[in-house]
C-alpha positions in Angstrom: -20.9 -8.1 7.0 -19.7 -6.0 4.0 -17.8 -3.1 4.4 -16.7 -0.7 1.3 -13.3 1.3 2.7 -12.2 4.6 0.8 -8.6 5.1 1.3 -5.6 2.6 1.3 -3.4 4.1 3.4 -1.4 2.7 6.0 -4.3 3.2 8.3 -6.8 1.8 5.1 -4.8 -1.4 5.1 -4.3 -2.2 8.5 -8.1 -1.4 8.8 -8.8 -3.5 5.9 -6.6 -6.2 7.0 -8.1 -6.9 10.2 -11.4 -6.9 9.1 -10.8 -9.1 6.3 -8.8 -11.3 9.2 -12.4 -11.7 10.6 -14.2 -12.7 7.8 -15.7 -9.5 6.4 -16.8 -8.7 2.8 -14.3 -5.5 2.6 -13.8 -3.7 -0.7 -11.2 -0.7 -1.0 -11.0 1.8 -3.1 -8.0 3.7 -3.4 -7.2 6.8 -6.2 -3.4 6.3 -6.6 -2.3 3.7 -8.7 0.7 2.6 -7.5 -1.1 2.6 -3.5 -3.7 0.4 -4.8 -1.3 -2.1 -6.6 0.5 -2.6 -3.4 -3.0 -3.0 -1.3 -4.0 -5.6 -4.2 -0.7 -7.8 -3.8 -1.1 -7.3 0.4 -4.8 -7.8 0.7 -7.2 -10.4 0.5 -10.1 -8.3 -0.6 -11.4 -6.6 -4.2 -9.2 -3.6 -4.4 -10.1 -1.2 -6.9 -7.9 2.0 -8.2 -10.6 5.0 -8.6 -11.7 7.5 -7.0 -13.9 6.8 -4.3 -15.6 10.3 -3.6 -17.1 10.1 -7.2 -20.9 9.1 -7.7 -20.5 6.7 -10.2 -17.7 4.7 -8.5 -19.8 4.5 -5.3 -22.5 2.8 -7.5 -20.2 0.7 -9.1 -18.9 -0.9 -5.8 -22.7 -0.8 -4.4 -21.6 1.0 -1.6 -25.4 1.8 -0.9 -26.2 -2.0 0.1 -23.0 -2.1 2.4 -23.3 -2.3 5.9 -20.6 0.2 6.6 -18.7 2.7 4.3 -15.6 4.0 5.9 -13.7 6.8 4.5 -10.1 7.2 5.4 -8.1 9.0 3.0 -5.6 11.9 4.3 -8.5 14.3 2.9 -11.0 15.3 5.5 -12.9 17.3 2.3 -13.0 13.8 0.3 -14.0 11.7 3.2 -16.6 13.7 4.1 -18.2 14.4 0.9 -18.1 10.5 0.1 -19.9 9.7 3.4 -22.4 12.5 2.7 -23.2 10.5 -0.9 -23.2 7.2 0.3 -26.0 8.8 3.1 -27.7 9.8 0.4 -28.5 7.3 -1.5 -29.0 4.7 1.7 -30.3 4.9 5.1 -29.2 1.6 5.8 -25.4 2.0 4.9 -23.8 3.3 8.5 -20.9 5.7 7.6 -17.0 6.6 9.2 -15.4 9.5 8.4 -11.2 10.0 9.5 -11.2 14.0 10.2 -8.0 15.6 10.8 -9.3 19.1 11.3 -10.7 19.4 15.1 -13.6 21.5 14.1 -15.3 18.4 12.5 -14.2 16.1 15.1 -16.1 18.4 17.8 -19.5 17.9 16.1 -22.0 16.5 18.3 -23.9 13.5 16.7 -26.8 15.4 15.6 -24.8 17.8 13.7 -22.9 14.9 12.2 -25.9 13.4 11.1 -26.8 16.5 9.0 -23.7 15.7 6.9 -24.5 12.0 6.6 -22.2 11.0 8.9 -22.3 7.8 12.0 -19.2 8.5 13.6 -16.1 10.8 12.9 -13.2 9.6 13.8 -9.7 12.0 14.4 -6.4 10.1 14.6 -4.6 12.3 16.8 -7.8 11.8 19.2 -7.4 8.5 19.1 -4.3 8.1 19.9 -3.9 10.5 22.7 -6.9 8.3 24.2 -5.0 5.7 24.0 -1.9 7.7 25.3 -4.3 8.4 28.5 -5.5 4.8 28.9 -1.9 3.9 29.4 -1.4 6.8 31.6 -4.1 5.3 33.6 -2.2 2.2 34.2 0.1 3.8 36.9 4.3 2.5 36.8 4.0 -0.9 37.7 5.5 -3.1 35.2 4.0 -6.4 34.1 0.7 -5.2 35.4 -2.5 -3.9 33.2 -5.3 -3.0 35.3 -8.7 -3.4 33.5 -12.1 -1.8 34.0 -10.9 0.7 35.8 -8.8 -1.0 38.3 -11.5 -3.7 39.6 -9.5 -6.0 37.2 -5.6 -6.7 37.1 -3.7 -8.8 34.2 -0.3 -9.7 35.6 2.0 -11.5 33.4 4.6 -14.5 35.4 6.7 -16.7 34.8 5.7 -20.3 35.5 8.3 -20.6 37.9 6.5 -18.0 40.2 4.1 -20.4 40.4 6.4 -23.4 41.3 3.6 -25.9 42.7 1.1 -25.0 39.7 3.9 -26.8 37.6 2.5 -30.2 36.4 -1.0 -29.5 37.0 -4.0 -29.0 35.0 -5.9 -25.5 35.0 -8.8 -28.1 36.3 -6.9 -29.4 39.1 -5.6 -25.8 39.9 -9.2 -24.5 39.8 -10.5 -27.3 42.1 -7.7 -26.5 44.6 -7.7 -23.1 44.6 -10.2 -21.1 46.9 -8.3 -17.7 45.4 -10.5 -15.7 42.7 -8.5 -15.6 39.6 -8.2 -17.2 36.0 -5.0 -18.0 33.8 -6.1 -16.2 30.7 -3.0 -17.8 28.4 -0.1 -19.7 28.6 2.7 -18.0 26.4 4.5 -21.6 25.4 7.6 -21.4 23.1 6.6 -17.6 22.0 3.1 -18.7 20.9 -0.3 -18.1 22.9 -2.4 -20.8 24.0 -5.6 -20.5 25.1 -6.2 -22.4 28.2 -8.6 -24.9 28.9 -9.1 -27.6 31.8 -7.2 -29.9 30.6 -4.3 -27.6 29.2 -1.0 -28.6 31.9 1.3 -25.9 32.9 4.8 -26.7 32.2 8.1 -25.2 34.2 9.1 -22.7 30.9 6.0 -21.3 30.3 4.9 -17.9 30.8 1.6 -17.1 32.4 -0.9 -14.1 32.0 -2.9 -14.1 35.2 -6.3 -12.3 35.3 -8.1 -11.6 38.6 -9.1 -8.7 41.3 -6.8 -6.9 42.6 -6.9 -8.5 46.1 -6.8 -12.1 45.0 -3.7 -11.7 42.8 -2.2 -9.9 45.5 -2.7 -13.1 47.6 -1.6 -15.2 45.1 1.3 -13.2 43.4 2.2 -10.3 46.1 0.9 -6.5 46.2 2.9 -4.5 43.6 4.4 -1.3 44.1 3.5 1.8 42.5 0.5 0.6 40.1 -1.6 3.8 42.1 1.3 6.2 41.8 0.4 9.2 39.5 2.1 11.2 37.0 2.2 14.6 38.9 4.9 15.6 36.7 4.4 15.0 33.1 7.2 16.1 30.4 5.9 16.6 26.7 8.3 16.9 23.5 6.5 18.5 20.5 4.2 20.6 20.0 2.5 17.6 17.6 -1.5 17.6 16.5 -1.3 14.4 19.2 0.2 16.4 22.3 -2.5 19.2 21.3 -4.8 16.7 21.5 -3.6 15.3 24.8 -4.2 18.5 26.3 -7.3 19.0 25.0 -8.6 16.2 26.6 -6.9 17.1 30.2 -8.2 20.7 29.9 -11.8 19.8 29.3 -11.5 16.9 31.4 -10.9 18.5 34.7 -12.5 22.3 34.0 -14.8 22.9 36.9 -18.8 22.1 35.9 -18.0 20.4 32.8 -21.2 19.3 31.0 -21.2 15.6 30.1 -21.1 15.5 26.1 -23.3 13.8 23.5 -20.5 12.0 22.4 -20.4 8.8 24.5 -16.7 8.2 23.8 -15.5 11.8 24.6 -17.7 11.0 27.9 -16.4 8.0 28.4 -12.9 9.7 28.6 -13.5 12.4 30.5 -14.6 10.5 33.3 -11.7 8.2 33.1 -9.4 11.0 33.4 -11.4 12.6 36.3 -11.0 9.2 38.0 -7.7 9.0 37.4 -6.5 12.4 38.2 -7.8 14.5 41.0 -6.3 17.5 39.9 -4.1 18.6 37.0 -0.7 17.3 36.2 2.2 20.1 35.9 2.6 20.1 32.6 5.8 21.0 30.7 6.3 21.1 26.8 9.6 20.8 24.7 9.4 22.2 21.3 12.7 23.2 19.3 10.6 25.2 16.1 10.7 28.9 18.4 7.1 29.6 16.7 5.0 26.2 17.5 6.6 27.0 21.1 4.8 30.7 21.2 1.6 29.3 19.9 1.4 26.5 22.4 2.2 29.0 24.9 -1.1 30.8 23.6 -3.1 28.0 23.2 -2.2 26.1 26.4 -1.7 29.0 29.3 -1.8 26.6 32.3 1.4 24.9 31.1 5.6 25.6 31.0 6.6 25.8 27.4 10.7 25.2 26.3 11.7 26.0 23.4 14.8 23.7 22.3 16.3 20.6 20.6 15.6 17.5 23.0 19.3 16.0 20.9 21.1 18.9 22.1 22.8 18.6 25.2 21.7 19.6 28.3 18.0 20.5 26.8 16.2 17.4 28.5 18.3 18.4 31.6 17.0 21.8 31.7 13.3 21.0 31.0 13.4 19.2 34.2 13.5 15.5 32.9 14.7 14.0 36.3 11.9 15.7 38.0 9.7 14.6 35.7 7.2 11.4 36.5 6.1 10.6 33.0 7.9 11.3 29.6 6.2 11.7 26.2 7.6 11.8 23.0 5.2 13.1 20.8 7.0 14.8 18.2 6.2 13.8 14.3 8.8 11.6 13.7 8.6 8.0 15.4 12.3 7.5 15.4 12.9 10.5 17.7 10.2 9.7 19.6 12.2 6.2 20.4 15.2 7.3 20.7 14.5 10.2 23.0 12.0 8.0 25.3 15.2 5.9 25.9 16.9 8.8 26.6 14.8 9.9 29.0 14.4 6.6 30.8 18.5 6.4 31.1 17.7 10.0 32.6 15.7 8.7 35.4 12.2 9.3 34.6 10.4 6.8 36.0 7.7 6.4 32.9 9.0 6.8 29.4 6.0 6.5 26.3 6.7 7.4 22.6 4.1 7.8 19.5 4.8 5.7 16.7 3.0 6.3 13.4 3.2 2.3 12.0 3.6 -0.9 13.2 7.3 -0.7 12.0 9.0 0.1 15.2 6.7 -2.3 17.5 8.6 -5.2 17.5 11.4 -3.3 19.2 9.0 -3.0 22.3 10.4 -6.1 24.4 14.0 -5.3 23.8 14.3 -0.9 24.8 13.2 0.1 28.1 11.0 2.5 26.8 7.9 1.5 28.9 5.1 2.1 26.0 4.9 2.0 22.3 1.8 3.9 21.0 0.8 2.7 17.2 -1.1 5.8 15.5 -2.6 3.0 13.1 -3.2 1.0 16.1 -5.3 3.3 17.7 -7.6 4.3 14.9 -7.7 0.4 13.8 -9.0 -0.5 17.2 -11.5 2.5 17.3 -13.3 1.9 13.9 -13.2 -2.4 14.7 -15.5 -1.2 18.1 -17.7 0.6 16.4 -18.0 -1.6 13.1 -18.4 -5.4 16.0 -22.3 -6.2 16.7 -22.8 -7.1 20.1 -20.6 -4.1 21.1 -17.5 -6.2 21.1 -14.6 -4.0 21.9 -11.0 -5.0 22.4 -10.0 -3.9 25.9 -6.5 -5.7 25.5 -4.2 -7.3 22.9 -1.4 -9.9 23.6 1.9 -8.8 21.7 2.7 -12.8 21.3 0.2 -13.3 18.7 -3.3 -12.5 17.1 -4.9 -12.9 20.8 -7.2 -10.5 22.5 -9.1 -9.8 25.4 -12.5 -8.6 24.5 -15.8 -7.0 25.9 -19.1 -7.6 24.5 -22.6 -6.7 26.3 -25.6 -8.5 26.1 -28.5 -7.4 24.7 -32.3 -7.9 25.4 -32.4 -9.6 22.2 -29.4 -11.7 22.2 -29.4 -15.2 21.8 -27.3 -15.8 25.2 -29.8 -13.8 27.5 -31.3 -16.2 30.1 -28.9 -19.1 29.1 -25.7 -20.7 31.8 -22.8 -20.5 30.2 -22.0 -24.0 30.3 -25.1 -24.5 27.5 -22.9 -21.7 25.4 -21.3 -23.6 22.4 -18.1 -21.9 21.8 -14.9 -22.3 19.8 -12.5 -24.2 22.0 -9.9 -21.1 21.6 -12.3 -19.0 23.2 -12.2 -18.4 26.9 -14.9 -16.4 28.9 -12.3 -14.5 31.4 -15.1 -12.7 33.3 -19.0 -11.4 33.3 -20.1 -7.8 34.9 -23.3 -7.6 36.7 -25.3 -4.6 37.9 -21.6 -2.8 37.6 -20.0 -6.2 40.2 -17.4 -8.5 38.7 -17.4 -12.3 39.0 -15.0 -14.7 37.9 -17.5 -17.2 36.4 -18.0 -20.5 36.1 -20.7 -23.0 34.0 -23.9 -22.3 36.3 -23.4 -18.1 35.8 -26.6 -17.3 33.5 -26.3 -14.6 31.5 -28.7 -11.5 31.7 -29.6 -8.6 29.5 -27.0 -5.6 30.6 -24.5 -8.1 31.7 -20.7 -7.4 29.9 -18.6 -10.5 29.5 -14.9 -10.5 29.1 -13.0 -13.0 26.7 -9.7 -14.5 25.7 -10.0 -15.0 21.8 -8.4 -15.4 18.5 -9.1 -12.9 16.2 -10.3 -14.4 13.2 -13.5 -15.3 15.8 -14.9 -12.3 15.7 -17.4 -13.0 13.6 -18.5 -16.5 15.2 -18.6 -14.1 18.4 -21.1 -11.7 16.6 -23.5 -14.6 16.0 -23.5 -16.5 19.2 -23.8 -13.2 21.2 -25.8 -11.0 18.7 -27.3 -8.2 19.8 -26.8 -4.9 17.6 -23.7 -2.9 16.1 -21.2 -1.2 18.5 -21.5 2.4 20.5 
């Protein structure tokens, strides 16, 4: 797969790096000479220092022969023009444009096609989407609900399952009547994607995946998982905060029609499923003008004007009564510090928005429940779109370059009609679950795959190209 990217800023570099790791043929175009030099040093792909919105530059890199053209500069106009130029020259190349202006992000697929655009990605909207998904996980620690809660991924020390220590996974599966799998084993700080001959050791840390009832029987019930955030305090009148509030307003509006945008429709359905009614929202913003603007735009929320770093302001905004605190200012360091303070002041769950990966290593050493990276959110959205076989990441393990991904078996897939035991997968790929007609099953070698089945796999990131060739299908989304 050949991909041309315009823009080597932090988002462009991260996406290029992910695609190179997946063995894609990547070309990056960057106008700024210093940014291009840094990208050339950091990325294992061709980097060209030039203007990616110029027709002659696009012809130079044969953008019209690429599978994907992705415009990620900080200028909506440049991104739209570049995609339009490529689309005018080639009906084969599919385009993705990063846009900051909500007007463009609201265009329907038919309207996007008029501009030569296949997909539009708004970074603030993608981050809000990640934020809503995290909120939907409830308030339980060490538990990640998947498939709208039909599956759970729990993390426990091996000593919690003392009878399994010294046994292989094959022995455990043979002796257990519970429907679950050990999806990953953390040993000495690294992840093992386990097979039947993997033997559990005393100091291992285990990720266990299965239906909630099975995991409750194995590990005990979890309190707080179904709790809803009824009172939410948001810090900062940022674009992310606005997209977050917009998503709730649109999804919970009575009689809302289903959007032409599939991803927006999925998000709306998820919000309506998790939240029966609109939570009580409070926004804290230090700039008086921005506070007034937010009050006029979102009349169903409470707006407080004040500086969260001043003594008594968070308390006055109701931090002790809030179920959830979201730090979404334009300063990632302020977000992390204030989210940490919110936990000290008694909030049940706190989330901080970051804008790159600089602070992500802190997530296991601070009390903040979640750090959500804007760059990660955009990168995940791009990867979901460009991967074949509808491959999409549903969970990333922080210990290593390992993910749980889902893919859909298409009519033309080489595996349609085959049993799992006949599919030649790399050793570091584990089939975790199969969804058939909406029912999730923990599969075995005799499970036969059919058109429309969804498969969950634990895999290393650099196997995405191999998985595409094995499962085939069409471009995602």
